[in-house]
C-alpha positions in Angstrom: 138.3 99.7 123.2 141.5 101.7 122.8 143.5 101.2 119.6 147.0 100.0 119.8 149.9 102.5 119.0 151.0 102.3 115.3 154.6 101.2 114.8 156.5 101.5 111.4 159.2 98.9 110.9 161.6 99.2 107.9 164.1 96.5 106.6 165.1 95.1 103.3 164.7 91.5 104.5 161.1 90.4 104.4 161.7 87.5 106.8 162.9 89.9 109.5 159.9 92.1 108.9 157.6 89.2 109.3 159.3 88.3 112.5 159.0 91.8 113.9 155.3 91.9 113.0 154.7 88.6 114.7 156.6 89.4 117.9 155.2 92.9 118.4 151.6 92.5 117.2 150.1 92.1 120.7 151.3 95.5 121.8 151.4 97.5 118.6 149.7 97.9 115.2 152.7 97.1 113.1 153.2 98.4 109.5 156.2 97.2 107.6 158.1 98.6 104.5 160.8 97.0 102.5 162.8 100.2 101.7 163.3 103.7 103.0 161.4 105.2 100.1 158.4 103.0 100.6 158.5 103.7 104.3 158.5 107.5 103.8 155.5 107.2 101.5 153.6 105.3 104.2 154.7 107.7 106.9 153.7 110.8 104.9 150.3 109.2 104.1 149.7 108.6 107.8 150.6 112.3 108.6 148.4 113.9 106.0 145.4 111.6 105.9 142.9 112.6 108.7 141.4 109.1 108.6 144.8 107.5 109.6 146.5 107.6 113.0 150.1 108.8 112.8 152.9 106.5 113.7 153.9 106.5 117.4 157.4 105.3 116.6 159.7 104.1 113.8 162.1 101.2 113.8 164.6 100.9 111.0 167.5 98.6 109.9 170.8 100.4 109.1 172.0 98.6 106.0 169.5 99.0 103.2 170.0 99.8 99.4 169.6 103.3 98.0 168.8 104.8 101.4 170.4 103.5 104.6 168.8 103.6 108.0 170.6 106.8 109.1 169.4 108.7 106.0 165.9 107.4 106.4 165.6 108.3 110.0 167.0 111.7 109.3 164.1 112.2 106.8 161.7 111.1 109.6 163.3 113.7 111.9 162.8 116.4 109.3 159.2 115.5 108.7 158.2 115.0 112.4 160.9 115.6 115.1 158.6 114.3 117.8 158.4 110.8 116.4 160.8 108.5 118.3 163.3 106.8 116.1 165.1 103.4 116.8 167.9 101.9 114.8 168.6 98.2 114.4 171.8 97.0 112.8 173.9 93.9 112.6 177.0 95.6 111.2 179.9 96.8 113.3 180.1 100.1 111.4 181.1 102.9 113.8 180.9 105.7 111.3 177.3 104.8 110.3 176.3 104.4 113.9 177.7 107.9 114.8 175.9 109.4 111.7 172.6 107.9 112.9 173.0 109.2 116.4 174.1 112.7 115.3 172.1 113.3 112.2 168.9 111.3 112.9 169.0 112.0 116.6 167.8 108.4 117.3 166.4 107.4 120.6 168.3 104.2 120.8 170.7 102.0 118.8 170.1 98.2 119.1 172.2 95.4 117.6 170.9 92.5 115.6 169.7 90.0 116.4 167.6 91.8 118.9 165.5 90.1 121.6 161.9 90.9 120.7 161.1 91.6 124.4 164.0 94.2 124.5 162.7 95.8 121.3 159.2 96.0 122.6 160.4 97.5 125.9 162.6 100.0 124.1 159.7 101.2 121.9 157.4 101.5 124.9 160.0 103.5 126.7 160.5 105.8 123.7 156.8 106.4 123.5 156.4 107.2 127.2 159.3 109.7 127.1 157.7 111.4 124.1 154.3 111.4 125.8 155.9 113.2 128.8 157.7 115.7 126.6 154.5 116.4 124.7 152.6 117.0 128.0 155.3 119.4 129.0 155.1 121.2 125.7 151.4 121.6 126.0 151.6 122.9 129.5 154.3 125.4 128.5 152.5 126.4 125.4 149.2 127.0 127.3 151.1 128.9 130.1 152.9 131.1 127.6 149.9 131.7 125.5 148.0 132.8 128.7 150.8 135.2 129.6 150.9 136.6 126.0 147.1 137.0 126.1 147.3 138.9 129.4 150.1 141.2 128.0 147.9 141.9 125.0 144.9 142.7 127.2 147.0 145.0 129.3 148.2 146.7 126.1 144.6 147.4 125.4 144.1 149.2 128.7 147.3 151.2 128.4 147.3 152.1 124.6 144.0 151.7 122.8 145.6 152.6 119.5 148.3 150.0 119.8 145.8 147.3 120.8 143.6 148.0 117.8 146.6 148.0 115.5 147.7 144.6 116.9 144.3 143.1 116.1 144.3 144.5 112.6 147.9 143.3 111.9 147.1 139.9 113.2 144.1 139.6 110.9 146.2 140.6 107.9 148.9 138.0 108.9 146.3 135.3 109.3 144.9 136.1 105.8 148.4 136.2 104.3 149.2 132.7 105.8 146.0 131.3 104.2 146.8 132.9 100.9 150.3 131.5 100.9 148.8 128.1 102.0 151.1 128.2 105.0 150.1 127.5 108.5 150.3 130.3 111.0 153.5 129.3 112.9 153.5 129.6 116.7 156.4 132.1 116.8 154.8 134.3 114.1 151.4 134.3 115.8 153.1 135.3 119.1 155.2 138.0 117.4 152.1 139.4 115.8 150.3 139.6 119.2 153.3 141.2 120.8 154.5 143.4 117.9 153.1 146.6 119.5 154.1 146.0 123.1 156.8 148.6 122.8 154.1 151.3 122.4 153.3 151.0 126.2 156.1 153.6 126.8 154.2 156.4 125.1 150.7 157.8 125.0 148.4 157.1 122.0 149.0 160.5 120.5 152.8 160.1 120.6 153.1 156.7 118.9 154.2 158.2 115.6 157.3 159.6 117.3 158.7 156.1 117.9 157.2 154.4 114.8 160.6 152.9 113.8 161.9 152.1 117.3 159.0 150.5 119.3 159.9 147.2 117.6 163.3 147.3 119.2 161.8 148.3 122.5 159.4 145.4 122.4 162.2 142.9 121.4 164.2 144.1 124.4 161.3 143.4 126.7 160.8 139.9 125.2 164.3 138.6 124.6 164.9 137.6 128.2 161.7 135.5 128.5 162.5 131.8 127.9 161.2 130.4 124.6 160.4 133.9 123.3 163.9 134.6 121.7 162.7 133.8 118.2 159.6 135.9 118.7 161.8 138.8 119.9 163.9 138.5 116.7 160.8 138.8 114.5 159.4 141.7 116.4 162.7 143.6 116.3 162.8 143.8 112.5 159.2 144.7 111.8 160.3 148.1 110.5 163.5 146.8 108.8 164.2 144.7 105.7 167.2 142.5 104.9 167.4 142.0 101.1 167.6 138.4 100.1 169.1 137.0 96.9 166.3 135.9 94.5 163.8 137.4 97.0 160.8 136.6 94.7 161.5 132.9 95.0 159.8 131.7 98.3 162.1 128.7 98.4 165.1 131.0 99.1 163.6 132.2 102.3 164.0 130.4 105.6 161.0 130.2 107.9 162.6 132.8 110.2 163.1 135.2 107.4 159.6 134.7 106.0 158.0 135.1 109.4 159.8 138.5 109.8 158.9 139.6 106.3 155.2 138.7 106.7 155.0 140.8 109.9 156.9 143.7 108.4 154.6 143.7 105.3 151.5 143.5 107.4 152.5 146.4 109.7 153.4 148.6 106.7 150.2 147.6 104.9 148.1 148.5 107.9 149.8 151.8 108.3 149.0 152.8 104.7 145.3 151.7 105.1 145.0 153.6 108.4 146.4 156.7 106.6 143.4 156.5 104.2 145.0 154.7 101.3 142.8 152.2 99.4 143.9 148.6 99.3 145.2 148.7 95.7 147.0 152.0 96.4 148.5 150.6 99.6 149.9 147.6 97.7 151.2 149.8 94.9 152.9 152.0 97.5 154.6 149.0 99.1 155.8 147.8 95.8 157.4 151.2 95.0 159.5 151.3 98.2 163.3 151.0 98.0 163.1 147.6 99.7 159.7 146.2 98.6 158.2 143.0 99.8 158.7 140.1 97.4 156.0 139.6 94.8 154.5 136.5 96.5 154.0 138.6 99.6 152.4 141.4 97.7 150.1 138.9 95.9 149.1 137.5 99.3 148.3 141.0 100.6 146.2 141.5 97.5 144.0 138.6 98.7 143.5 140.1 102.1 140.1 141.5 101.7 137.4 142.4 104.2 134.4 140.1 104.5 131.6 140.1 102.0 129.3 141.8 104.6 128.9 145.5 103.6 130.0 148.1 106.2 127.5 150.8 106.9 127.3 153.8 109.2 125.1 153.5 112.3 124.5 155.0 115.7 124.3 152.5 118.6 124.1 152.2 122.3 127.0 151.1 124.5 125.3 147.8 125.2 125.2 147.0 121.5 128.9 147.5 120.8 130.6 144.4 119.4 134.2 143.6 118.4 135.0 144.7 114.8 133.0 147.9 114.8 134.9 151.1 113.9 134.4 154.4 115.7 133.6 157.3 113.4 134.5 159.9 116.0 136.4 160.2 119.2 134.5 158.6 122.1 134.3 160.4 125.5 133.0 159.6 128.9 130.6 162.0 130.5 133.4 163.2 132.7 135.3 164.4 129.6 137.9 161.5 129.6 138.8 160.3 126.1 138.1 156.6 125.8 139.0 155.9 122.2 140.0 157.8 119.1 138.4 158.2 115.7 138.8 155.1 113.4 139.6 152.8 116.4 138.6 149.2 115.8 136.7 148.0 118.8 137.9 144.8 120.5 136.5 143.0 123.5 138.9 144.5 126.1 138.1 148.1 124.9 134.3 147.4 124.9 134.6 146.2 128.5 136.4 149.4 129.4 133.8 151.6 127.7 131.0 149.7 129.5 132.8 150.1 132.8 132.9 153.9 132.3 129.2 153.8 131.1 128.2 152.2 134.4 130.2 154.5 136.6 130.3 158.0 135.1 128.3 157.6 131.8 129.3 157.7 128.2 128.1 160.0 125.4 125.5 158.2 123.4 124.5 157.3 120.7 127.9 156.2 119.4 128.6 156.6 115.7 130.3 153.5 114.2 130.9 151.6 111.0 129.7 148.0 111.3 128.6 145.1 109.1 125.0 145.6 107.9 124.0 142.2 109.2 125.1 143.1 112.7 123.4 146.4 112.7 120.1 144.8 111.7 120.0 142.9 114.9 120.7 145.9 117.2 118.5 148.4 118.9 119.6 151.3 116.7 118.7 154.7 118.2 116.4 156.9 116.0 
């Protein structure tokens, strides 16, 4: 049996709350609160507790002590913009009404006393509109992610080095997000995957020549794609840094600035590691630059460690290549074509390309790699 949508009703008059609960109980699971502060605590608990269903909509009175309806619904908007917000008021206060509409972006303003049937109909309409919007968001997100995934795979076919760097940088960013106890935001994830797209304009052995410009190239390619404007902004500044007052205080950074700084630090950190620096030396080098990352970013990088599985040298067959292995030498097809360079981190798309060459013209085997010891123990290692 499907559960009823949860509805949060807020008013400083208990009798009115009792009436709302009675009139709406057949359609909704109604929770009431006597003040804005109490309602915010209830709302936050529903959002953070996995055992609770979040509220599908919020209905609030306007005139309440300490925190009025406009202020309360503005807080709801800040916490969860997709939750529909409905305001009830018996006062003819134009300024408060305008504030509620502009600041809290309410779905509808209803006057008191309000017919329970009209209120129920309004709540149902708000939920349906939000359901349709969410379905559209999911469709657009899946479509866009599919397109970004395709671009990343194409990058692997055009520039093996850029693709490998993309995967390494993404792993660093994911570990940094975990260390900062910060979720990996959609725009940062997309920016990480697309950060090296600008490298498609040059061959692998020429990438160093545009090290500081391929971010601008990538941003130019992305900025005209709808919904990717914020992603383009992050990609553009991956080799730049705008100093911020009190930079070591994470609270002074906006999400946009922090996303850009995390990508910039990850790219610079990966470049140092790829040049042969140890992890401690790479972090020390970043801290010594003229515009170093803030201390909390450096601390997060310090927690970005490889897995506990020890990497060992091995020689393997083409059929035993798995993502995450590192080539110890340049890899060539039997025809002489270079398939991947030394120190390349193998990814699924590159492995598929190597196997394609192996089936058509042959590939020089065995292949020298660095790989986790646990993975090597399961493979048919050549003698």
